[in-house]
Each structure stands twice: as structure tokens, then as C-alpha cells.
N, C-alpha and C positions, 0 to 999 in steps of 0.2 A: 545442503543446509546442515548446520551443526546440530548436536543433540539438543532436545529441550533443557531449558533451565528453570527448575522449580522456583516458585515465587508465591510467598504467603500462604503456603500449604497447597497451592495449585501445582498440577504437574508441568506447567509451562508458563512463561511470561504472558503469553497470549491469553491463556486460560484466566489468569489472574486479571489482566487488563479487561477482558470481556465481561467477566463476573462483577468487577467493580463498576463498569460502565452500565451494566444491567441494573445496579443498585442505585444508579443515577448520579454517581460521581463525574465530575468534569475531568477533562484531560489533565489539567493542573494538579487536581485533587489526587488523581490516580498516579501521576509522576511522584508527587510527594510520599505517597503511602508506599510505592513500589521501589523508589529509588532509580526509576528509569526515566530518561529524559522526556519532556514533553513531546519532542518530535518523535521520538521511538513510540511513544504510546499512540500518537495519531497514526504512525505507520502500521502499528499491529492492528489498530481497528480498521484502518483503510483496506489493509491486506484481506481481512476477512470480509468486509463489505463489498469488495469488488471481485472476490473469488467466484468464478464461473463454474457451472458444472462441466466436467470433462467430457461429458457425452454430447454436449451441444454441437451442432454442426460448426465446423471450423474451417477457416482458410488460412493459408499460410501468408504471411506478410514478410517480405525481405527488408532486412535493415542492415545498413552498411556497417561494416566492422568497427570503424571509428566511432559511430554513434554508439554501438554496444559497449566499447571499451570506456567512452565517456560516461556510460549510465552504470557500469560496474560498481563503482564505489557506493552509489546510492542503493543498489539491490544488496551489497553486502551489509550496509547500515541496518538494512531491514531483515537480514538473515534468508533473503531468497535469491534465486537466480535472477540473472538479468533478463532471461526471456520471460519469467513470471512478472518482473517489474514492469516490462513493455506491456504485457496483457493487462495489469492493474492500471498502468497509465492511460492506456486506450479505453478501457472500460469507465474510468473516471471521467475522462473527456467527453466520452459519448453519453454517459448517464447525467451528467451535470451541465451538458450542452456548452462546452467550454472552448470548442475548437476556434470559433471567431475571436474569443478573448485572447487565446493563445498565440494565434497566427498574426493578429494585428496587422493584416494585409490591406487595410483599407478598402474592405469589401463594399461595394456600392450596393445598396438595398434600395430597390425602386418602390 
């Protein structure tokens, strides 16, 4: 990950975005105020929301290299590694119960 980019007097863009969110600003308002795209604002907030403590019991999940390579640009856009992006995605899917919606595999519910 690259060096933190100061923003609006905060040590990093993430700190600025989170501070503005804490003041009740919307993603659109934060984007206008910081000059960061709305999608980047959402990613910075999401990255913090789904960050898990490192000391939680963890298991290894194997991901095919072609999948990691396909995700690499999305990770780079957010200034994180592809493995962290995978963790964030899985956490978001689990926390928001999105697996069925994402898979759309015509699951039969009895």
C-alpha cells in the first residue's frame, strides 16, 4: 500500500472521509468536499467497516490465480492488497447476507 495522502488537514484520505462521515455527510457530499470519487469514498468507508481484528481465528481460503488477477485492479483502486480485498468482500457478503443474491443459482427454498 502506498503512503497516506493528507486530505483536508487529516493525515490520510481515509481519516478525512471517516471524520466527515461521522459528522453526518453523505458519500456524495464527502466526494465533493474532498475531491475523491464517490466510489472511492464508499470503498474507504467499506474498507474500515469490514476490517476484522487480526487475532480472530482464521482459516486459509484458496483462490485461483486468475481470480486474484481479475480482482487486482479493484484492490489497487482502493489502495489495498488483493488478499485484503478478498477478505473485505467475503466479510461484506457474510455480514449483509448477500450470498444468495450474488450467486443467483436458483436456490430452491422449501
